[in-house]
C-alpha positions as CSV (number, residue, x, y, z in Angstrom):
1,M,20.7,-5.7,3.2
2,S,19.1,-2.1,1.8
3,T,18.6,0.7,4.2
4,G,14.6,0.7,4.3
5,D,14.1,3.5,2.9
6,I,12.4,3.9,-0.6
7,T,14.0,5.6,-3.7
8,D,14.5,9.7,-3.5
9,G,11.9,10.2,-6.2
10,P,8.4,12.0,-5.1
11,I,5.3,10.7,-3.8
12,V,2.7,10.0,-6.4
13,A,-0.9,10.7,-5.5
14,G,-3.5,9.3,-8.0
15,T,-6.6,10.7,-7.9
16,D,-10.1,10.9,-9.7
17,G,-11.8,14.0,-8.1
18,S,-13.8,11.7,-5.6
19,E,-13.6,12.1,-2.0
20,R,-11.3,8.9,-1.6
21,G,-8.9,10.5,-4.3
22,T,-8.7,13.8,-2.6
23,E,-8.2,11.7,1.1
24,A,-5.2,10.2,-1.2
25,V,-3.6,13.2,-2.0
26,L,-3.9,14.7,1.8
27,W,-2.4,11.7,2.8
28,A,0.3,11.8,0.1
29,A,0.9,15.7,0.9
30,D,1.7,14.6,4.3
31,M,3.8,11.9,4.2
32,A,5.8,14.1,1.7
33,A,6.1,16.8,4.1
34,R,7.4,15.1,6.6
35,R,10.3,12.9,4.1
36,N,11.1,16.6,2.6
37,R,10.2,14.9,-1.3
38,T,8.2,16.5,-4.0
39,L,4.2,15.5,-4.3
40,R,2.9,14.7,-7.7
41,I,-0.6,14.3,-7.6
42,V,-1.6,12.6,-11.2
43,H,-5.0,12.8,-12.6
44,A,-5.1,10.4,-15.5
45,F,-8.3,10.9,-18.1
46,S,-9.3,9.0,-21.1
47,A,-12.1,10.6,-23.8
48,L,-13.9,7.3,-24.7
49,E,-13.6,6.4,-28.4
50,G,-16.9,8.0,-29.7
51,F,-19.2,7.0,-27.1
52,G,-19.3,3.3,-28.5
53,T,-19.7,4.5,-32.0
54,G,-16.0,3.6,-32.6
55,L,-14.6,6.6,-33.8
56,P,-12.4,8.8,-32.2
57,P,-13.4,11.7,-30.0
58,S,-14.1,14.9,-31.2
59,A,-11.9,18.0,-30.5
60,E,-14.6,19.5,-27.9
61,I,-14.9,16.6,-26.1
62,L,-11.3,16.3,-25.9
63,E,-11.0,19.9,-24.6
64,M,-14.2,19.5,-22.7
65,V,-12.4,16.3,-20.5
66,E,-9.0,18.0,-20.3
67,A,-10.5,21.2,-18.9
68,E,-12.2,18.8,-16.1
69,A,-8.9,17.2,-15.6
70,G,-7.1,20.9,-15.0
71,R,-10.2,21.5,-12.1
72,V,-9.5,18.4,-10.8
73,L,-5.9,19.1,-10.2
74,A,-6.4,22.6,-9.1
75,S,-8.6,21.7,-6.8
76,C,-6.0,19.0,-5.5
77,H,-3.3,21.0,-5.6
78,D,-4.9,23.8,-2.8
79,V,-5.7,20.5,-0.9
80,A,-2.2,19.9,-0.4
81,S,-1.0,23.3,-0.3
82,A,-2.4,23.6,3.3
83,V,-0.4,21.1,4.4
84,A,2.6,22.5,4.1
85,A,3.8,25.9,3.2
86,D,7.1,24.9,1.5
87,L,5.6,21.2,-0.3
88,R,7.1,21.2,-3.8
89,I,4.1,19.9,-5.7
90,E,4.0,18.4,-9.3
91,T,1.0,17.7,-11.4
92,A,-0.1,15.7,-14.2
93,K,-2.8,14.9,-16.5
94,P,-1.9,12.4,-18.8
95,N,-4.4,11.4,-21.6
96,S,-4.5,7.5,-20.7
97,E,-6.6,4.9,-18.5
98,P,-5.3,5.2,-14.8
99,I,-3.6,1.7,-14.7
100,P,-0.9,2.1,-17.3
101,A,-0.8,5.9,-16.2
102,L,0.0,4.9,-12.5
103,I,2.2,2.2,-13.3
104,R,4.5,4.4,-15.7
105,E,4.7,6.9,-12.5
106,S,5.6,4.1,-10.0
107,R,9.1,3.6,-12.3
108,S,10.4,6.6,-11.2
109,A,8.4,7.2,-7.4
110,S,9.1,7.0,-4.2
111,M,5.8,5.3,-3.4
112,V,2.1,6.0,-5.1
113,V,-1.0,6.2,-2.7
114,L,-4.6,5.5,-3.9
115,G,-8.1,5.4,-2.4
116,A,-9.5,2.4,-2.0
117,S,-12.2,2.9,-4.1
118,G,-12.8,6.1,-6.6
119,R,-15.4,7.8,-8.3
120,G,-18.6,5.6,-8.6
121,G,-17.9,3.9,-4.8
122,F,-20.6,3.5,-2.5
123,T,-20.4,2.4,1.2
124,G,-18.9,-0.8,2.0
125,M,-17.4,-1.3,-1.4
126,L,-14.2,-3.1,-1.6
127,A,-11.0,-1.8,-3.0
128,G,-11.3,-0.7,-6.5
129,S,-9.7,-2.1,-9.8
130,T,-7.3,0.7,-9.9
131,A,-6.1,-0.2,-6.3
132,V,-5.9,-3.5,-7.3
133,G,-4.4,-3.3,-10.9
134,V,-1.6,-0.5,-9.6
135,A,-0.6,-2.6,-6.8
136,S,0.0,-5.9,-8.7
137,H,2.2,-4.2,-11.5
138,A,3.5,-0.9,-9.7
139,E,7.6,-0.9,-9.4
140,C,7.6,0.8,-6.0
141,P,5.6,0.5,-3.1
142,V,1.9,1.0,-3.1
143,V,-0.1,2.3,-0.3
144,V,-4.4,1.8,-0.8
145,L,-5.9,3.5,2.1
146,R,-8.0,2.0,4.0
147,K,-10.2,3.1,7.1
148,H,-12.4,1.9,10.1
149,E,-15.9,0.6,9.1
150,D,-17.4,4.0,10.8
151,G,-15.4,5.9,8.3
152,S,-12.4,7.3,11.3
153,A,-9.0,7.5,10.0
154,A,-6.2,5.4,11.6
155,P,-4.8,6.4,14.6
156,A,-1.6,9.0,13.7
157,D,-0.2,7.3,16.9
158,G,-1.0,3.5,16.2
159,P,1.9,1.2,15.6
160,V,3.1,0.3,12.2
161,V,2.5,-3.7,11.6
162,V,4.6,-5.5,9.3
163,G,3.9,-9.0,7.9
164,V,7.1,-11.7,8.2
165,D,7.2,-14.7,6.4
166,G,10.9,-15.3,5.5
167,S,10.5,-14.9,1.8
168,P,12.5,-12.4,-0.3
169,V,9.8,-9.8,-0.5
170,S,9.2,-10.3,2.9
171,E,12.5,-9.1,3.8
172,E,12.1,-6.0,1.9
173,A,8.7,-5.0,3.7
174,I,10.7,-5.2,6.9
175,G,13.1,-2.9,6.1
176,V,10.1,-0.5,4.6
177,A,8.2,-0.9,7.7
178,Y,11.4,-0.1,9.9
179,H,11.7,3.2,8.3
180,E,8.0,4.3,8.8
181,A,8.2,3.4,12.3
182,S,10.9,5.9,12.8
183,L,9.8,8.5,10.8
184,R,6.5,8.4,12.1
185,G,8.1,7.8,16.5
186,V,6.0,4.7,16.8
187,P,6.7,0.9,17.5
188,L,6.8,-1.6,15.4
189,V,4.8,-4.8,15.5
190,A,6.3,-7.9,13.2
191,V,3.7,-10.8,13.0
192,N,4.7,-13.9,11.7
193,A,1.4,-16.0,11.4
194,W,2.7,-19.3,10.1
195,L,-0.6,-21.6,9.3
196,D,-1.8,-20.9,5.7
197,V,-4.5,-23.3,5.7
198,E,-8.3,-22.0,5.2
199,Y,-10.9,-24.4,6.5
200,D,-11.8,-24.1,9.9
201,R,-11.6,-27.7,10.4
202,A,-8.4,-27.9,8.6
203,F,-7.1,-25.1,10.9
204,N,-8.0,-26.2,14.1
205,Q,-6.3,-29.7,13.4
206,A,-3.2,-27.9,12.2
207,R,-2.9,-26.0,15.2
208,R,-3.4,-28.8,17.7
209,H,-0.6,-30.9,15.8
210,F,2.3,-27.8,15.6
211,E,1.2,-25.9,18.9
212,G,4.3,-25.8,21.1
213,G,6.1,-28.1,18.7
214,P,9.6,-27.6,17.2
215,Y,7.6,-26.1,14.2
216,E,6.8,-23.0,16.4
217,E,10.2,-22.8,17.7
218,D,11.6,-22.6,14.3
219,Q,9.0,-19.9,13.5
220,Q,10.0,-17.8,16.5
221,R,14.0,-18.6,15.4
222,L,13.0,-17.1,11.7
223,L,11.7,-14.0,13.2
224,A,14.4,-13.1,15.9
225,E,16.7,-13.1,12.6
226,R,14.9,-11.7,10.3
227,L,14.5,-8.5,12.7
228,A,18.5,-9.3,14.1
229,G,20.2,-6.4,11.5
230,W,17.2,-4.1,11.2
231,Q,16.7,-3.7,14.9
232,E,20.7,-2.4,15.0
233,K,20.2,-0.2,11.6
234,Y,16.9,1.5,13.7
235,P,17.4,1.6,17.5
236,D,15.0,3.8,18.2
237,V,11.8,1.6,17.1
238,H,10.4,-0.5,19.6
239,V,9.6,-3.9,18.6
240,E,6.8,-6.1,19.5
241,R,7.5,-9.6,18.1
242,A,4.4,-11.7,17.7
243,V,4.5,-15.4,16.5
244,V,1.2,-16.7,16.3
245,R,-0.9,-20.2,15.0
246,D,-3.0,-18.5,12.8
247,R,-3.9,-17.6,9.3
248,P,-1.5,-14.3,8.3
249,R,-5.0,-12.5,6.8
250,H,-6.9,-13.0,10.2
251,Q,-4.0,-12.1,12.5
252,L,-2.9,-8.7,10.1
253,L,-6.4,-7.6,9.7
254,Q,-6.8,-7.9,13.0
255,R,-4.1,-5.6,14.2
256,S,-5.2,-3.1,11.3
257,G,-7.9,-2.1,13.4
258,T,-5.3,0.2,16.1
259,A,-2.6,0.5,13.5
260,S,-1.6,3.2,11.3
261,L,-0.1,1.6,8.9
262,L,-0.2,-2.1,7.9
263,V,3.2,-3.3,5.5
264,V,3.0,-6.2,3.4
265,G,5.2,-8.1,0.6
266,S,3.2,-8.4,-2.7
267,R,3.5,-12.4,-2.6
268,G,5.0,-14.1,0.4
269,R,5.9,-17.6,0.9
270,G,4.2,-20.7,-1.5
271,G,3.9,-17.7,-3.9
272,F,3.6,-19.1,-7.6
273,R,5.9,-18.1,-9.8
274,G,4.6,-14.9,-11.7
275,L,1.9,-14.4,-9.0
276,L,1.7,-10.4,-8.9
277,L,-0.4,-9.9,-6.0
278,G,-0.6,-13.0,-3.2
279,S,-4.1,-13.9,-1.4
280,T,-3.2,-12.4,1.6
281,S,-2.1,-8.7,0.0
282,Q,-5.5,-8.9,-1.3
283,A,-7.5,-9.7,1.3
284,L,-5.7,-6.7,3.1
285,I,-6.2,-3.9,0.5
286,H,-10.0,-4.9,0.2
287,H,-10.5,-5.2,4.0
288,A,-8.0,-3.7,6.0
289,H,-9.1,-0.9,8.6
290,C,-5.7,1.1,7.8
291,P,-3.6,2.4,5.0
292,V,-1.9,-0.8,3.5
293,M,1.6,-0.7,1.8
294,I,2.2,-3.2,-0.5
295,V,5.9,-4.0,-1.0
296,R,7.0,-5.6,-4.3
297,H,10.6,-7.3,-4.3
298,E,12.9,-5.8,-6.5
299,R,13.7,-8.8,-8.8
300,D,9.6,-9.0,-9.6
301,A,9.5,-5.4,-10.0
302,H,9.7,-5.6,-13.7
303,R,8.4,-8.7,-14.0
304,G,4.8,-7.1,-14.2
C-alpha cells in the first residue's frame, strides 16, 4: 500500500488563455501553495501549417503566435502570484499541440489541472477534447475543473467523495482521496455503488433481486476492507461509508453537488484491458458539479 500522496513533482496547470484556463491556474496555484509545491503553468501553442496550404508557417506567423503565448503566460503568472507571495512558479510554452504537450508534462508532475472546456467553449458545453484526451493518457492524476450548473464553484469545506469498486485503480484512488481530505480538513465519503446496469427496467429488476441479500453484504465487507488500512494512516479523516444499490455514475454525480472534490479511478471493475477511460469516469468529467480527479493505476500509466 502506498502513502496516498502523489509524487513530489510540480502541479501543472494547462491553460489556453480562456476564462476556464485561468480558473485552472488559480485552482492549481492554491493546491501548490498549500502543499509547498512548484506551480508549472503550461500554454502549448501550434502554428497551423500554412493555414490549409500545406506549407510551413512563416517566421512572422511563428513570432506572432509565440508572442501571444508569452502574453498568456505572463497574465497567468500575475494571477497565480496573487495567491501566495512565496509560491514558486514556472512557465512553459511548448510549440506543440496541447494534448501531447500535457501528457509529456504528466510524466514528471504530481498532477495536471485543466478547465473542463477552453477557448471557444460555450455555456453548458461538455468537457473539451483536451480534458478528455489528457485524462485518458496522462501518467499522473488529472483534475478537470467542473462547477455547478449555475456557474458557482464547489464549496471549499465540502467532503472529498471517492468511488470504490475493489479494482486496483480504485485502491489508489482511495489513498489519494484520503490524502486530499486530510490536507483540506474535510470528511471523506467513500461510495460503493454496485449495480452496473444502464437501463431502467434492468436496473429495477436487479435492485429487487439483490436488495438485502448476500451480495449487498459482500459489498459492505469489500468497502470496509478497502478502507481499513487507510483509516490507520489518516486517523484525522472522518469517513462516511455509503454502500448503495445504484449505478455508480448516478450516485457520484448526485454527491458531486455538495463535494469539494470527486476522486475516481480511470477505469474500474469490469473495464476492458487497454480501455483508457471508463464510462463512469467520462460521465463525471462531462457532468459533475465539482472538480473531478482521475487517478490511473501505476501499471496502466505507460499503456496509454
